[in-house]
BAFISE-208599 format. One record per residue (C-alpha): residue number from 1; x, z, y; residue in one letter. Coordinates in steps of 0.5 Angstrom, whole numbers, plus 2048, in hexadecimal, padded with zeros to 3 digits. Example, Ala and Ser with C-alpha at 12.3 -4.5 7.8 and 13.67 -1.06 7.14 Angstrom:
<fipas>
[fipa 1,[819,810,7F7],A]
[fipa 2,[81B,80E,7FE],S]
</fipas>
This chain:
<fipas>
[fipa 1,[805,815,81F],M]
[fipa 2,[80A,810,81F],R]
[fipa 3,[80A,80A,823],A]
[fipa 4,[806,804,820],A]
[fipa 5,[809,7FF,81A],H]
[fipa 6,[806,7F9,81B],P]
[fipa 7,[80A,7F6,816],G]
[fipa 8,[807,7FA,810],I]
[fipa 9,[800,7F9,80D],V]
[fipa 10,[7FE,7FF,809],L]
[fipa 11,[7FB,7FB,803],G]
[fipa 12,[7F5,7FE,7FF],L]
[fipa 13,[7F5,7FA,7F9],Y]
[fipa 14,[7F5,7FF,7F3],R]
[fipa 15,[7F5,805,7F8],S]
[fipa 16,[7F0,80A,7F7],R]
[fipa 17,[7EE,809,7FF],H]
[fipa 18,[7EE,810,800],E]
[fipa 19,[7EE,814,807],R]
[fipa 20,[7F5,817,807],R]
[fipa 21,[7F8,810,806],L]
[fipa 22,[7F5,80E,80C],L]
[fipa 23,[7F6,813,810],S]
[fipa 24,[7FD,814,80E],G]
[fipa 25,[7FF,80C,80F],A]
[fipa 26,[7FC,80E,816],L]
[fipa 27,[801,813,817],D]
[fipa 28,[807,80F,815],L]
[fipa 29,[805,809,819],G]
[fipa 30,[802,805,815],V]
[fipa 31,[7FB,802,818],Q]
[fipa 32,[7F9,7FC,814],T]
[fipa 33,[7F6,7FD,80D],I]
[fipa 34,[7F4,7F7,808],D]
[fipa 35,[7EF,7F8,803],T]
[fipa 36,[7EA,7F2,800],S]
[fipa 37,[7E2,7F1,7FF],F]
[fipa 38,[7E4,7F2,7F7],N]
[fipa 39,[7E9,7F8,7F7],Y]
[fipa 40,[7E7,7FF,7F4],L]
[fipa 41,[7E2,7FB,7F0],G]
[fipa 42,[7DE,7F8,7F6],F]
[fipa 43,[7DD,7FF,7F9],R]
[fipa 44,[7E4,7FF,7FE],A]
[fipa 45,[7E0,7FE,804],H]
[fipa 46,[7DA,803,804],E]
[fipa 47,[7DF,808,801],T]
[fipa 48,[7E4,807,807],L]
[fipa 49,[7DE,808,80C],A]
[fipa 50,[7DB,80E,808],K]
[fipa 51,[7E2,812,808],L]
[fipa 52,[7E5,810,80E],A]
[fipa 53,[7E0,80D,813],R]
[fipa 54,[7E4,810,819],D]
[fipa 55,[7EB,80E,817],L]
[fipa 56,[7E9,806,816],L]
[fipa 57,[7E8,805,81D],P]
[fipa 58,[7F0,807,81E],K]
[fipa 59,[7F2,802,819],F]
[fipa 60,[7F2,7FA,819],S]
[fipa 61,[7EE,7F8,813],I]
[fipa 62,[7EF,7F2,80F],S]
[fipa 63,[7EB,7F1,809],T]
[fipa 64,[7EA,7EB,804],K]
[fipa 65,[7E4,7E7,801],V]
[fipa 66,[7E4,7E2,7FB],G]
[fipa 67,[7E3,7E6,7F5],F]
[fipa 68,[7DC,7E8,7F3],F]
[fipa 69,[7D9,7ED,7ED],P]
[fipa 70,[7D8,7E9,7E7],G]
[fipa 71,[7D7,7EB,7DF],P]
[fipa 72,[7DE,7EE,7DD],G]
[fipa 73,[7E3,7EC,7E2],R]
[fipa 74,[7E2,7EB,7EA],A]
[fipa 75,[7E0,7E3,7EB],K]
[fipa 76,[7E4,7DF,7F0],H]
[fipa 77,[7E0,7DA,7F5],S]
[fipa 78,[7E0,7D7,7FB],I]
[fipa 79,[7D9,7D5,7FC],D]
[fipa 80,[7D7,7D5,803],P]
[fipa 81,[7D1,7D9,802],R]
[fipa 82,[7D4,7DE,7FE],R]
[fipa 83,[7DA,7DF,803],L]
[fipa 84,[7D5,7E0,809],R]
[fipa 85,[7D1,7E5,805],A]
[fipa 86,[7D7,7E9,803],A]
[fipa 87,[7DA,7E9,80B],L]
[fipa 88,[7D3,7EC,80D],E]
[fipa 89,[7D3,7F1,808],Q]
[fipa 90,[7DA,7F3,809],T]
[fipa 91,[7D8,7F4,811],A]
[fipa 92,[7D2,7F8,80E],R]
[fipa 93,[7D6,7FC,809],N]
[fipa 94,[7DC,7FE,80E],L]
[fipa 95,[7D7,800,814],G]
[fipa 96,[7DC,7FB,818],Q]
[fipa 97,[7DE,7F4,818],E]
[fipa 98,[7E5,7F3,815],P]
[fipa 99,[7EB,7F1,819],D]
[fipa 100,[7ED,7EC,814],L]
[fipa 101,[7EA,7E9,80E],V]
[fipa 102,[7EE,7E4,809],F]
[fipa 103,[7EB,7DF,805],L]
[fipa 104,[7EE,7E2,7FE],H]
[fipa 105,[7F2,7DE,7FA],N]
[fipa 106,[7EE,7D8,7FB],P]
[fipa 107,[7F2,7D4,7F6],E]
[fipa 108,[7EF,7D8,7F0],Q]
[fipa 109,[7E8,7D3,7F1],S]
[fipa 110,[7EC,7CD,7F3],L]
[fipa 111,[7F0,7CC,7EC],T]
[fipa 112,[7EB,7C7,7E8],Q]
[fipa 113,[7E9,7C3,7EE],L]
[fipa 114,[7EC,7BC,7F0],G]
[fipa 115,[7F1,7BC,7F7],E]
[fipa 116,[7EB,7B9,7FB],G]
[fipa 117,[7E6,7BE,7F9],S]
[fipa 118,[7EB,7C4,7FA],K]
[fipa 119,[7EC,7C2,801],R]
[fipa 120,[7E5,7C2,802],H]
[fipa 121,[7E3,7C9,7FF],R]
[fipa 122,[7E9,7CC,802],L]
[fipa 123,[7E7,7C9,809],A]
[fipa 124,[7E0,7CC,808],D]
[fipa 125,[7E2,7D3,806],A]
[fipa 126,[7E7,7D3,80C],C]
[fipa 127,[7E1,7D1,811],S]
[fipa 128,[7DD,7D7,80E],V]
[fipa 129,[7E2,7DC,811],L]
[fipa 130,[7E3,7D8,817],V]
[fipa 131,[7DC,7D8,818],D]
[fipa 132,[7DC,7E0,817],A]
[fipa 133,[7E1,7E1,81C],C]
[fipa 134,[7DD,7DD,821],E]
[fipa 135,[7D7,7E1,820],Q]
[fipa 136,[7DA,7E8,820],G]
[fipa 137,[7DA,7EA,819],L]
[fipa 138,[7E2,7EA,819],C]
[fipa 139,[7E7,7EA,81E],G]
[fipa 140,[7EC,7E5,81B],A]
[fipa 141,[7ED,7E1,814],W]
[fipa 142,[7F2,7DF,80F],G]
[fipa 143,[7F4,7DD,808],V]
[fipa 144,[7F7,7E2,803],A]
[fipa 145,[7FA,7DE,7FD],S]
[fipa 146,[7FD,7E1,7F7],W]
[fipa 147,[800,7DA,7F5],D]
[fipa 148,[800,7D5,7FB],P]
[fipa 149,[803,7CF,7F7],R]
[fipa 150,[7FC,7CC,7F6],P]
[fipa 151,[7FA,7CD,7FD],L]
[fipa 152,[801,7CA,800],A]
[fipa 153,[7FF,7C4,7FC],A]
[fipa 154,[7F8,7C3,800],I]
[fipa 155,[7F9,7C6,806],V]
[fipa 156,[7F9,7C1,80D],G]
[fipa 157,[7F9,7C2,814],S]
[fipa 158,[7F1,7C0,814],D]
[fipa 159,[7EF,7C6,810],L]
[fipa 160,[7ED,7CD,814],P]
[fipa 161,[7F3,7D1,816],R]
[fipa 162,[7F3,7D8,814],P]
[fipa 163,[7F6,7DD,819],D]
[fipa 164,[7FA,7E1,813],V]
[fipa 165,[7FD,7DE,80D],L]
[fipa 166,[7FE,7E3,808],M]
[fipa 167,[803,7E2,801],V]
[fipa 168,[807,7E5,7FC],R]
[fipa 169,[80E,7E7,7FF],C]
[fipa 170,[814,7EB,7FD],G]
[fipa 171,[81A,7EA,7F8],L]
[fipa 172,[816,7E9,7F2],L]
[fipa 173,[812,7E3,7F5],A]
[fipa 174,[813,7DC,7F2],S]
[fipa 175,[817,7D7,7F6],I]
[fipa 176,[810,7D3,7F5],G]
[fipa 177,[80C,7D8,7F8],V]
[fipa 178,[811,7D9,7FE],L]
[fipa 179,[812,7D1,7FF],E]
[fipa 180,[80A,7D0,7FE],A]
[fipa 181,[809,7D6,804],A]
[fipa 182,[80E,7D2,808],D]
[fipa 183,[80A,7CC,807],S]
[fipa 184,[803,7CF,809],L]
[fipa 185,[806,7D3,80F],A]
[fipa 186,[809,7CC,812],E]
[fipa 187,[803,7C8,810],R]
[fipa 188,[7FE,7CE,812],W]
[fipa 189,[801,7D1,818],K]
[fipa 190,[7FE,7D8,818],P]
[fipa 191,[7FF,7DD,81D],S]
[fipa 192,[802,7E2,818],A]
[fipa 193,[805,7E2,811],M]
[fipa 194,[804,7E8,80D],W]
[fipa 195,[807,7EA,806],G]
[fipa 196,[804,7EE,800],M]
[fipa 197,[807,7F0,7FA],S]
[fipa 198,[80E,7F2,7FC],P]
[fipa 199,[810,7F5,7F6],F]
[fipa 200,[80D,7F0,7F1],G]
[fipa 201,[808,7F6,7EF],G]
[fipa 202,[80B,7FC,7EF],S]
[fipa 203,[812,7FF,7F1],T]
[fipa 204,[812,802,7EA],A]
[fipa 205,[813,7FB,7E7],E]
[fipa 206,[81A,7FB,7E3],P]
[fipa 207,[81D,7F6,7E7],V]
[fipa 208,[81E,7FB,7ED],W]
[fipa 209,[822,800,7E9],K]
[fipa 210,[826,7FA,7E6],A]
[fipa 211,[827,7F6,7ED],F]
[fipa 212,[829,7F9,7F4],D]
[fipa 213,[827,7F6,7FA],P]
[fipa 214,[82B,7F9,7FE],R]
[fipa 215,[830,7F3,7FE],I]
[fipa 216,[82C,7EF,803],F]
[fipa 217,[82D,7F4,808],L]
[fipa 218,[832,7F3,80E],C]
[fipa 219,[835,7F9,80C],D]
[fipa 220,[834,7FB,805],P]
[fipa 221,[837,802,806],E]
[fipa 222,[832,804,80B],Q]
[fipa 223,[82D,80A,809],D]
[fipa 224,[827,806,806],C]
[fipa 225,[824,806,7FF],S]
[fipa 226,[823,800,7FA],A]
[fipa 227,[81B,800,7FC],V]
[fipa 228,[81D,800,803],Q]
[fipa 229,[821,7FA,802],A]
[fipa 230,[81D,7F6,7FE],A]
[fipa 231,[817,7F7,803],F]
[fipa 232,[81B,7F5,809],Q]
[fipa 233,[81D,7EF,805],C]
[fipa 234,[815,7ED,804],A]
[fipa 235,[815,7EC,80B],Y]
[fipa 236,[819,7E6,80A],H]
[fipa 237,[817,7E3,804],L]
[fipa 238,[813,7DF,807],P]
[fipa 239,[813,7E1,80E],A]
[fipa 240,[80D,7E5,810],V]
[fipa 241,[80B,7EA,815],D]
[fipa 242,[808,7EF,811],A]
[fipa 243,[808,7F2,80A],V]
[fipa 244,[802,7F5,806],A]
[fipa 245,[805,7FA,802],V]
[fipa 246,[800,7FE,7FD],G]
[fipa 247,[801,805,7FC],T]
[fipa 248,[7FD,80C,7FB],D]
[fipa 249,[804,80F,7FC],N]
[fipa 250,[805,811,803],L]
[fipa 251,[80D,813,801],D]
[fipa 252,[80E,80C,7FF],H]
[fipa 253,[80A,809,806],L]
[fipa 254,[80F,80E,80A],R]
[fipa 255,[815,80B,806],E]
[fipa 256,[813,804,808],L]
[fipa 257,[811,806,810],T]
[fipa 258,[818,809,810],D]
[fipa 259,[81B,802,80E],S]
[fipa 260,[819,7FE,814],L]
[fipa 261,[820,7FF,817],G]
[fipa 262,[824,7FD,812],I]
[fipa 263,[828,7F7,813],G]
[fipa 264,[828,7F1,80E],L]
[fipa 265,[82D,7EB,80D],D]
[fipa 266,[829,7E5,80E],E]
[fipa 267,[82E,7E1,80C],V]
[fipa 268,[82E,7E4,805],T]
[fipa 269,[827,7E3,804],V]
[fipa 270,[827,7DC,806],R]
[fipa 271,[82D,7DB,800],R]
[fipa 272,[828,7DF,7FB],Y]
[fipa 273,[822,7DA,7FD],R]
[fipa 274,[827,7D4,7FC],R]
[fipa 275,[829,7D7,7F5],L]
[fipa 276,[822,7D8,7F3],L]
[fipa 277,[821,7D0,7F5],R]
[fipa 278,[827,7CE,7F1],D]
[fipa 279,[825,7D2,7EB],R]
[fipa 280,[81E,7CF,7EB],C]
[fipa 281,[822,7C8,7EB],Q]
[fipa 282,[826,7CA,7E5],E]
[fipa 283,[820,7CC,7E1],D]
</fipas>
């Protein structure tokens, strides 16, 4: 078993939640997993407990609440009663309290409200997770936002402060998302920042065949794959402490753990951000 890699989180979005993946992740030193109340057709927690109950205590488990079953697609809600019920069900289905629970994409429920109502609703939802931590339903709480721009417009120091903020990261994240993430981090001052979707969905996207991210390395000639270089860039766009990467492929996960010692030229990364900003202003 390798040394622990706290900077990598195994994301289980679209995953089959298989035991072999979890045991393989542990062998690679990946000791944090991220799932959600609504993953695997709302069966993720009970599936994990059924297939890998003995492995779960070896992980730090993060999950999310905010999406609920509905006719057709899952429905988003930050209603305090529904969030509380989901938190209680999460602990029951996992057979243990999760180490971290995120409020899942709260911007989904705020878009049609006025600014004052948005702040009030968000504060109430955050308070549910604060209470859950105090009552032992989870170890810590956070906010996971796919589009942090609506939140950046309303968050102030008066709202409960999350322990962890998770946002999109990487070379395919837009400048609007990157700057909103920075703004939220400055206002909320979470204890940790996590990134997600470092490859914009998949390493099979055509962009990764047309573009070589090794230009961001301190030494472009060092032994490194384009995937490894893109993954290292994700830690700086925006600056995050850990990156959640979704995969069922242990070879892919191994490639990413092998990338952690690769040196990145932060000056080039900052220049890339400036180019994104300049392009946005031109548009």
